C-alpha positions as CSV (number, residue, x, y, z in Angstrom):
1,P,41.8,74.8,5.4
2,L,42.0,77.5,8.1
3,R,44.2,75.2,10.3
4,L,46.5,74.7,7.3
5,E,46.5,78.4,6.5
6,R,47.4,79.3,10.1
7,Q,49.9,76.4,10.4
8,L,48.1,75.2,13.5
9,P,48.7,71.8,15.1
10,V,46.0,69.2,15.0
11,T,43.7,68.7,18.0
12,I,42.1,65.3,18.3
13,L,39.1,64.5,20.6
14,F,39.1,61.0,22.2
15,Y,36.0,59.5,23.7
16,S,36.0,57.9,27.2
17,R,36.4,54.4,25.9
18,V,39.9,55.2,24.5
19,H,41.2,55.8,28.0
20,P,38.6,54.1,30.3
21,S,40.4,54.8,33.6
22,Y,43.6,56.3,34.9
23,F,46.4,55.0,37.0
24,E,49.0,55.8,39.6
25,G,51.7,53.4,38.6
26,E,49.9,50.0,38.4
27,N,47.0,51.1,40.6
28,R,43.7,52.0,39.0
29,I,42.6,55.3,40.5
30,G,39.6,56.7,38.8
31,E,37.1,56.8,36.0
32,A,37.4,58.1,32.4
33,A,37.0,61.7,31.3
34,W,34.1,62.5,29.0
35,R,36.6,63.8,26.4
36,L,40.4,63.9,26.1
37,C,41.4,66.7,23.7
38,Y,45.0,66.1,22.5
39,T,46.9,68.8,20.7
40,D,50.1,67.7,18.9
41,G,52.5,70.6,18.6
42,G,55.6,68.5,17.9
43,A,57.6,65.8,19.7
44,V,58.6,66.4,23.3
45,G,61.4,64.4,24.9
46,P,61.0,62.2,28.0
47,S,60.5,64.0,31.3
48,P,58.5,63.4,34.5
49,A,55.9,65.9,33.3
50,R,55.6,64.2,29.9
51,T,55.4,60.8,31.5
52,R,52.5,61.6,33.8
53,L,50.8,64.1,31.4
54,L,47.7,62.0,30.7
55,D,47.0,60.6,34.2
56,E,47.7,64.0,35.9
57,V,45.4,66.0,33.7
58,I,42.5,63.5,34.2
59,R,43.0,63.4,37.9
60,L,43.1,67.2,38.1
61,A,40.0,67.6,35.9
62,E,38.1,65.0,38.1
63,A,39.1,67.0,41.2
64,M,37.7,70.1,39.6
65,H,34.5,68.2,38.9
66,D,34.1,67.5,42.6
67,K,35.4,70.9,43.7
68,N,33.1,73.1,41.5
69,P,29.8,72.1,43.2
70,F,31.3,72.7,46.6
71,G,32.2,76.3,45.5
72,E,28.8,76.8,43.9
73,V,30.4,76.9,40.5
74,P,28.0,75.9,37.7
75,F,30.7,74.4,35.4
76,D,31.9,70.8,35.0
77,G,35.4,69.7,35.7
78,G,38.1,70.6,33.2
79,K,41.9,70.9,33.1
80,T,44.7,71.5,30.5
81,I,48.3,70.6,30.8
82,L,50.8,71.8,28.2
83,V,54.4,70.5,28.1
84,Q,56.8,72.5,25.9
85,E,60.4,71.8,24.7
86,G,61.8,74.5,22.5
87,T,59.2,75.3,19.9
88,H,57.5,71.9,20.2
89,F,54.7,71.1,22.7
90,Q,52.1,68.5,23.7
91,A,48.9,69.5,25.3
92,V,45.9,67.6,26.7
93,T,42.6,69.0,27.9
94,A,40.4,66.6,30.0
95,L,36.7,67.3,30.4
96,F,34.2,65.7,32.8
97,G,30.5,65.9,32.6
98,A,27.2,64.0,32.6
99,L,27.2,61.6,29.6
100,G,23.5,61.9,29.2
101,M,23.6,65.7,28.9
102,S,26.6,66.2,26.7
103,L,25.0,69.1,25.0
104,F,25.5,71.2,28.2
105,I,29.0,70.0,29.2
106,L,31.2,73.1,29.9
107,G,34.3,72.5,31.8
108,K,36.2,75.0,33.9
109,G,39.7,74.6,35.2
110,G,43.3,75.9,35.0
111,I,45.9,75.6,32.2
112,R,49.0,74.1,33.7
113,Y,52.4,74.7,32.0
114,Y,55.6,72.6,32.2
115,S,58.8,73.1,30.2
116,N,61.5,70.6,29.3
117,G,64.6,72.7,29.4
118,P,64.8,76.4,28.6
119,V,61.9,78.1,26.8
120,N,62.0,81.8,26.1
121,M,58.8,84.0,26.5
122,E,58.3,84.3,22.7
123,E,58.4,80.5,22.2
124,K,56.0,80.1,25.1
125,R,53.6,82.7,23.7
126,R,53.7,81.1,20.3
127,A,52.9,77.6,21.7
128,L,50.0,78.9,23.8
129,E,48.6,80.9,20.8
130,Q,48.9,77.8,18.6
131,W,47.2,75.6,21.2
132,A,44.4,78.1,21.7
133,G,43.7,78.5,18.0
134,S,43.7,74.7,17.4
135,S,41.5,74.1,20.4
136,V,38.9,76.6,19.3
137,L,38.9,75.1,15.8
138,A,38.3,71.7,17.4
139,G,35.3,73.1,19.3
140,V,36.9,72.8,22.8
141,L,38.3,76.1,24.1
142,S,35.6,78.8,24.6
143,Q,32.9,76.3,23.6
144,R,33.3,73.3,25.9
145,Y,36.0,74.6,28.2
146,I,37.0,77.8,29.9
147,G,40.6,78.0,31.0
148,G,42.2,79.8,33.9
149,P,45.5,80.5,35.6
150,D,47.6,77.7,37.1
151,M,51.2,76.8,37.6
152,R,53.4,79.1,35.5
153,M,50.3,80.7,33.8
154,G,49.6,84.2,35.0
155,E,47.8,87.3,33.8
156,E,50.2,87.8,30.8
157,E,49.8,84.2,29.6
158,M,46.0,84.4,30.0
159,A,45.9,87.5,27.9
160,W,47.8,85.6,25.1
161,V,45.4,82.7,25.1
162,D,42.3,84.9,25.4
163,A,43.3,87.1,22.4
164,A,44.2,84.1,20.2
165,A,41.0,82.2,21.0
166,R,38.7,85.3,20.4
167,E,40.4,86.0,17.1
168,M,39.9,82.5,15.9
169,G,36.3,82.5,17.1
170,A,35.6,85.7,15.2
171,V,37.1,84.3,12.0
172,R,34.9,81.3,12.3
173,G,31.8,83.3,13.3
174,L,31.4,81.3,16.6
175,R,29.4,82.3,19.6
176,Q,31.9,81.9,22.4
177,H,32.1,81.8,26.2
178,P,35.0,83.7,27.7
179,P,38.0,81.6,26.6
180,V,39.9,82.2,29.9
181,T,39.7,84.0,33.2
182,G,42.4,85.4,35.4
183,L,43.1,88.4,33.2
184,A,44.7,91.6,34.7
185,A,42.3,93.8,36.6
186,E,42.6,96.5,33.9
187,A,41.2,94.0,31.4
188,G,38.2,93.1,33.6
189,G,39.9,90.2,35.4
190,F,40.1,89.2,39.0
191,P,43.9,88.9,39.6
192,H,44.4,85.8,41.7
193,L,47.7,86.6,43.2
194,A,47.1,90.3,44.0
195,W,43.7,89.6,45.5
196,E,44.8,86.3,47.2
197,L,41.7,84.6,46.0
198,T,42.6,80.9,46.3
199,G,44.5,81.5,49.6
200,R,41.5,83.3,51.1
201,T,39.2,80.2,50.9
202,V,42.0,78.0,52.3
203,A,42.6,80.4,55.2
204,A,38.9,81.1,55.9
205,S,38.0,77.4,55.8
206,L,40.9,76.4,58.1
207,Q,39.9,79.1,60.6
208,E,36.3,78.0,60.6
209,A,37.2,74.4,61.0
210,L,39.4,75.2,64.0
211,R,36.5,77.1,65.6
212,H,34.2,74.1,65.5
213,P,33.6,72.1,68.7
214,G,34.5,68.9,66.7
215,M,38.1,69.9,66.9
216,V,38.2,68.4,70.4
217,H,38.4,65.0,68.7
218,Y,41.8,66.0,67.2
219,G,43.2,67.8,70.2
220,L,43.1,71.3,68.5
221,A,40.2,72.9,70.3
222,E,42.2,74.9,72.9
223,R,45.6,75.1,71.4
224,R,46.8,78.6,70.5
225,P,48.8,79.6,68.6
226,I,48.2,76.9,65.9
227,R,51.6,76.0,64.5
228,V,51.6,75.8,60.7
229,L,53.9,74.2,58.1
230,I,53.5,75.4,54.5
231,Q,55.0,73.7,51.5
232,G,55.0,76.1,48.6
233,F,55.2,79.9,49.0
234,G,53.6,81.2,45.8
235,D,50.1,82.2,45.1
236,V,48.4,80.0,47.7
237,G,51.1,79.3,50.3
238,G,52.3,82.9,50.6
239,S,48.7,84.3,50.7
240,V,47.7,81.8,53.5
241,A,50.8,82.8,55.5
242,R,49.9,86.5,55.3
243,L,46.2,86.0,56.0
244,L,46.7,83.8,59.0
245,T,49.3,86.1,60.6
246,E,48.0,89.6,59.6
247,E,44.2,89.3,59.3
248,A,43.5,86.6,61.8
249,P,43.3,87.5,65.5
250,A,46.7,88.2,66.9
251,G,48.4,85.2,68.3
252,S,46.1,82.7,66.6
253,F,48.7,81.2,64.3
254,A,52.5,80.8,64.1
255,I,54.1,79.9,60.8
256,T,56.8,77.5,61.9
257,G,58.0,76.1,58.6
258,V,58.0,77.2,54.9
259,A,59.4,75.5,51.8
260,D,59.8,76.4,48.1
261,E,61.6,74.7,45.2
262,F,64.9,76.0,46.5
263,G,64.8,74.7,50.0
264,A,63.0,75.1,53.4
265,V,63.3,76.8,56.8
266,F,61.9,75.8,60.2
267,R,61.7,77.4,63.6
268,A,59.5,75.9,66.3
269,E,58.8,79.4,67.9
270,G,57.7,80.8,64.5
271,L,59.3,82.5,61.6
272,D,59.3,86.2,60.6
273,V,56.4,86.1,58.1
274,P,56.8,89.7,56.8
275,A,60.5,88.9,56.0
276,L,59.4,85.8,54.1
277,L,56.8,87.8,52.2
278,R,59.4,90.4,51.2
279,L,61.5,87.6,49.8
280,R,58.5,86.4,47.8
281,A,57.8,89.9,46.5
282,A,61.4,90.2,45.3
283,R,61.2,86.7,43.7
284,R,64.0,85.5,46.0
285,P,64.3,81.9,47.3
286,I,63.2,81.1,50.9
287,V,66.7,80.0,51.7
288,E,67.9,83.6,51.7
289,Y,65.9,84.1,54.9
290,T,68.3,85.6,57.5
291,G,66.2,85.2,60.7
292,P,67.0,82.6,63.3
293,V,66.1,79.0,62.4
294,D,66.2,75.6,64.0
295,A,66.5,73.7,60.7
296,L,67.5,74.6,57.1
297,W,67.5,72.7,53.9
298,I,69.1,74.0,50.7
299,A,68.4,72.1,47.4
300,T,71.6,73.1,45.8
301,S,74.0,73.8,48.6
302,T,77.6,75.2,48.6
303,A,80.4,74.5,51.1
304,T,79.4,77.8,52.7
305,D,75.8,76.8,53.0
306,T,76.7,73.7,54.9
307,T,78.2,75.8,57.7
308,R,75.0,77.9,58.2
309,P,73.2,77.3,61.6
310,G,70.6,74.6,61.4
311,F,71.7,73.2,58.0
312,R,70.4,69.6,57.7
313,G,70.9,68.8,54.0
314,T,69.3,69.2,50.6
315,D,66.0,67.4,50.9
316,S,63.4,70.1,51.8
317,R,60.7,67.5,51.9
318,E,61.9,66.7,55.4
319,L,60.2,69.9,56.5
320,I,56.8,68.3,56.4
321,V,57.7,65.7,59.1
322,E,58.6,68.3,61.7
323,E,56.3,68.6,64.6
324,A,53.4,71.1,64.2
325,D,49.6,71.3,64.4
326,V,48.7,71.9,60.7
327,F,50.4,71.1,57.4
328,I,49.3,73.0,54.3
329,P,50.7,71.5,51.1
330,A,50.5,74.3,48.5
331,A,52.9,73.2,45.8
332,I,53.0,70.0,43.8
333,P,50.8,66.8,43.7
334,N,51.4,63.5,45.5
335,V,53.3,65.0,48.4
336,I,51.8,62.7,51.0
337,D,52.1,59.0,50.2
338,A,51.5,56.1,52.6
339,A,55.0,56.1,53.9
340,T,55.1,59.9,54.5
341,A,51.7,59.8,56.2
342,Q,53.2,57.5,58.9
343,R,55.9,60.1,59.6
344,L,53.6,63.1,59.9
345,R,53.6,64.8,63.3
346,V,50.6,67.1,62.7
347,K,46.9,66.8,63.6
348,L,45.4,68.4,60.5
349,V,46.3,68.5,56.8
350,A,44.6,71.4,54.9
351,E,45.2,70.8,51.2
352,G,46.1,74.1,49.4
353,A,47.3,72.4,46.3
354,N,45.3,70.0,44.1
355,N,45.9,66.3,44.8
356,A,48.7,66.7,47.3
357,V,47.6,63.5,48.9
358,V,48.1,60.3,46.9
359,P,44.8,58.5,46.1
360,H,43.5,56.3,49.0
361,V,46.1,57.7,51.4
362,E,43.3,59.8,52.9
363,D,42.1,56.6,54.5
364,V,45.6,56.1,56.0
365,L,45.4,59.6,57.5
366,H,42.0,58.9,58.8
367,Q,43.2,55.7,60.6
368,L,46.1,57.7,62.1
369,G,43.6,60.2,63.6
370,I,44.8,63.1,61.3
371,L,42.0,65.3,59.9
372,Y,42.5,65.7,56.2
373,L,40.5,68.6,54.7
374,P,40.8,68.0,50.9
375,G,41.4,70.6,48.3
376,Q,37.9,70.1,46.9
377,A,36.6,71.7,50.2
378,L,39.3,74.4,50.6
379,N,41.0,75.6,47.5
380,W,38.1,76.4,45.2
381,G,38.6,80.2,45.7
382,G,40.3,80.4,42.3
383,V,37.7,78.7,40.3
384,K,34.8,80.5,42.2
385,S,36.4,83.9,41.6
386,S,37.0,83.0,38.0
387,T,33.3,82.3,37.6
388,L,32.5,85.6,39.1
389,E,35.0,87.3,36.8
390,A,33.4,85.7,33.8
391,L,29.9,86.8,34.9
392,F,31.1,90.3,35.6
393,R,32.9,90.6,32.2
394,E,29.9,89.3,30.3
395,S,27.4,91.5,32.1
396,T,29.4,94.8,31.7
397,K,31.2,94.6,28.4
398,C,28.2,95.6,26.2
399,R,27.0,98.6,28.3
400,L,26.9,102.0,26.7
401,P,27.5,105.2,28.7
402,F,24.1,106.8,29.5
403,E,25.3,110.0,27.8
404,Q,25.4,108.0,24.5
405,V,22.0,106.4,25.2
406,E,20.6,109.9,25.9
407,K,22.0,111.3,22.7
408,C,20.4,108.5,20.6
409,V,17.0,109.0,22.4
410,R,17.0,112.7,21.8
411,E,17.8,112.3,18.1
412,A,15.0,109.7,17.8
413,L,12.4,111.8,19.6
414,L,13.3,115.1,18.1
415,P,10.9,114.9,15.1
416,L,8.0,114.5,17.6
417,G,8.6,118.0,19.0
418,S,6.7,119.2,22.0
419,S,4.2,116.3,22.0
420,V,6.8,114.2,24.0
421,D,8.0,115.1,27.5
422,L,11.6,114.5,26.8
423,G,12.8,115.1,30.4
424,W,10.3,112.6,31.8
425,T,11.2,110.1,29.2
426,L,14.9,110.3,30.0
427,D,14.2,110.0,33.8
428,W,12.1,107.0,33.2
429,L,14.7,105.4,31.0
430,R,17.5,106.1,33.5
431,S,15.5,104.5,36.3
432,G,15.3,101.2,34.4
433,L,18.9,101.0,33.4
434,P,21.5,99.0,35.5
435,G,24.0,101.1,37.4
436,P,27.6,101.5,36.3
437,P,30.0,98.6,36.9
438,L,31.6,98.5,40.3
439,D,35.0,100.2,40.5
440,L,38.1,98.0,41.0
441,E,38.2,98.2,44.8
442,E,34.5,97.6,45.2
443,T,34.8,94.6,42.9
444,R,37.6,93.2,45.0
445,A,35.7,93.7,48.2
446,F,32.6,92.0,46.6
447,A,34.6,89.0,45.5
448,I,36.4,88.5,48.8
449,A,33.2,88.8,50.8
450,I,31.5,86.1,48.7
451,L,34.5,83.8,48.9
452,E,35.0,84.1,52.7
453,D,31.3,83.8,53.5
454,L,30.9,80.7,51.4
455,A,34.1,79.2,52.8
456,R,32.8,79.6,56.3
457,S,29.3,78.2,55.6
458,N,30.7,75.3,53.6
459,T,33.2,74.4,56.4
460,R,30.5,74.5,59.1
461,W,28.4,72.1,57.0
462,L,31.4,69.8,56.5
463,M,32.4,69.7,60.2
464,R,28.7,69.2,61.2
465,E,28.4,66.2,58.9
466,L,31.8,64.8,60.0
467,V,30.7,65.0,63.7
468,A,27.3,63.5,62.8
469,S,29.0,60.5,61.3
470,G,30.9,59.9,64.5
471,H,34.1,60.8,62.6
472,Q,33.6,57.6,60.6
473,R,33.3,59.2,57.2
474,T,36.2,61.2,55.8
475,P,35.7,64.8,54.6
476,L,36.6,63.7,51.1
477,Q,33.8,61.1,51.1
478,L,31.4,63.8,52.3
479,V,32.5,66.3,49.6
480,R,32.2,63.8,46.8
481,S,28.8,62.7,48.0
482,L,27.6,66.3,48.0
483,A,29.1,66.8,44.5
484,R,27.3,63.8,43.1
485,G,24.0,65.1,44.5
486,V,24.5,68.6,43.1
487,R,25.4,67.2,39.7
488,A,22.3,65.0,39.7
489,L,20.1,68.0,40.3
490,K,21.9,69.9,37.6
491,V,21.2,67.2,35.1
492,Q,17.5,67.2,35.9
493,L,17.4,71.0,35.5
494,L,19.2,71.0,32.2
495,S,17.0,68.2,30.9
496,L,14.0,70.4,31.5
497,I,15.6,73.3,29.7
498,E,16.6,71.2,26.8
499,Q,13.1,69.8,26.4
500,G,11.6,73.3,26.6
501,L,13.9,75.0,24.0
502,G,15.2,72.1,21.8
503,V,18.7,71.1,20.7
504,E,19.0,73.8,17.9
505,F,18.8,76.6,20.5
506,F,22.1,75.4,22.0
507,A,24.1,74.7,18.9
508,A,27.2,76.9,18.5
509,D,26.5,77.7,14.9
510,T,22.9,78.8,15.4
511,S,22.7,82.4,14.3
512,L,21.4,85.3,16.4
513,P,18.3,85.9,14.3
514,R,17.5,82.2,14.5
515,L,17.8,82.2,18.3
516,M,15.3,85.1,18.4
517,T,13.0,83.2,16.1
518,L,13.1,80.1,18.2
519,L,12.3,82.2,21.3
520,D,9.4,83.9,19.5
521,E,8.0,80.5,18.4
522,R,8.2,79.1,21.9
523,L,6.5,82.1,23.4
524,K,3.7,81.8,20.9
525,E,3.3,78.1,21.8
526,L,3.0,79.0,25.4
527,L,0.3,81.6,24.7
528,F,-1.6,79.3,22.3
529,D,-1.5,76.3,24.6
530,A,-2.0,78.1,27.9
531,G,-5.4,76.4,28.4
532,N,-4.5,73.0,27.0
533,T,-1.1,72.3,28.6
534,T,-0.3,70.2,31.6
535,L,1.6,73.1,33.0
536,T,-0.1,75.2,35.7
537,D,-0.8,78.9,35.0
538,I,2.1,79.8,37.3
539,Q,4.5,77.5,35.4
540,V,3.4,79.0,32.1
541,A,3.9,82.5,33.4
542,E,7.3,81.5,34.8
543,Q,8.4,80.1,31.4
544,R,7.1,83.1,29.6
545,Q,9.1,85.4,32.0
546,M,12.2,83.4,31.5
547,L,11.9,83.4,27.7
548,Q,11.2,87.1,27.6
549,Q,14.3,87.7,29.7
550,L,16.3,85.7,27.2
551,Q,14.9,87.9,24.4
552,T,16.7,90.8,26.2
553,D,19.8,89.0,27.4
554,I,20.7,87.2,24.1
555,P,21.3,90.3,22.0
556,N,23.2,92.0,24.8
557,C,25.5,89.0,25.4
558,L,25.9,87.5,22.0
559,L,25.7,90.3,19.4
560,Y,29.4,91.2,19.7
561,T,30.5,87.7,18.8
562,S,27.9,86.7,16.2
563,P,28.5,88.2,12.8
564,S,25.3,86.7,11.5
């Protein structure tokens, strides 16, 4: 009834057996998602994005499933792609997770947006709000899935989705996770572009890999500056270019080639990165670069363009086969296929974009002696910072100013008169309260420090394992092996939690009073059975401590969303 009242599209959830694997052309690539959540917002005409919608969203969600453990992100893999034409849209959310622990599956991944033809901002907003409301009603968004920024989905779009999902959750009386991350800083978000969050882990990981002695195997141990080609000059590509040339030691890197959707520029001695960044800040195409170049490609060229120095044609993809040391694909998927791999003249591919290398072509790169550092090991900065954002927002949104707390305490103790030392009571209370939330600059510094430190330690581990294998195993194999191990441990932990608290505790419609009752009952069981249980005294004490902490945390975190 609520869906009909709001005129929302239908969202249908498909089990894995409906789409048991996914394909690239005729080639079977990977396994099925746990759930495919399809929202029908009206027919959309044929287009490349529409054709590859299903396989692309599954492959991206699976990549997130491998990436999240490497970035110490507790969520499963998830992804949404929405294709819009006019007022109509089609959307699919793919979720991965342990089939035996479906109660705990919670995917995290970006919401990617494509349009067929012109779509104005009001139409885009309406489509996103309709998808968000329908997804919440279907038990997906904010319950099984947390969205985030992605292609053509920035802070403004995240705010639309967040507001629509929270409003629908409030109407239904649901306990919700944050529907999305990537909000503006003023709204408690960690802005990905302004703070260069994804680019930071790519840049930090690349620098750490180049410092490792194992780079001798690839001929990069002594070479400086490292010559870098970057395809894509947006959130990731532009950030990496700035970080490598402005924050890395002087002379360490030279950005020799850059491409965007309008064209590409190349200069063997290095491009003027500040000039390129000024173009990006002004939202101007790379081909308006006026510095000296050895080669230039313009997607839509005029007669005048063909007379520019270095003009080589309209296919900017030719940039990636220029000679350099490192290639960073930071734009679209499937950039490097088997044929392109044979033409590469670099020693290292550092994947800034998801799935830039066609499945199984990593083996071709390995055979060619090119080190391929996959996106799962490099570009997790966005999802890691989104996790930190969600934790920050949840831990700070319910705090009251101490002045308000003090006023309430004074009013409560006033009838007791001089028998209570009010000053001592307030000092004691103040000492036990958490401090105020970090200010914006402190929050940014905190997030960056965590991302860069983890990027360095992860890359040291990856390079150590690569060398230990005699360079026989690929980095992608190592990352996936690690992800499987982490997920297995997670399943064991969640199984213990489920056994201890029961299924009802985790149901979305369990009311706040019922949650507290369940906790009280479990605590009483632990007290009563302390001498008869198979648990040790220390284990009993640990469980009691955990449950007592939950008694405090649950009202603080859930009261604002649970009308019951």
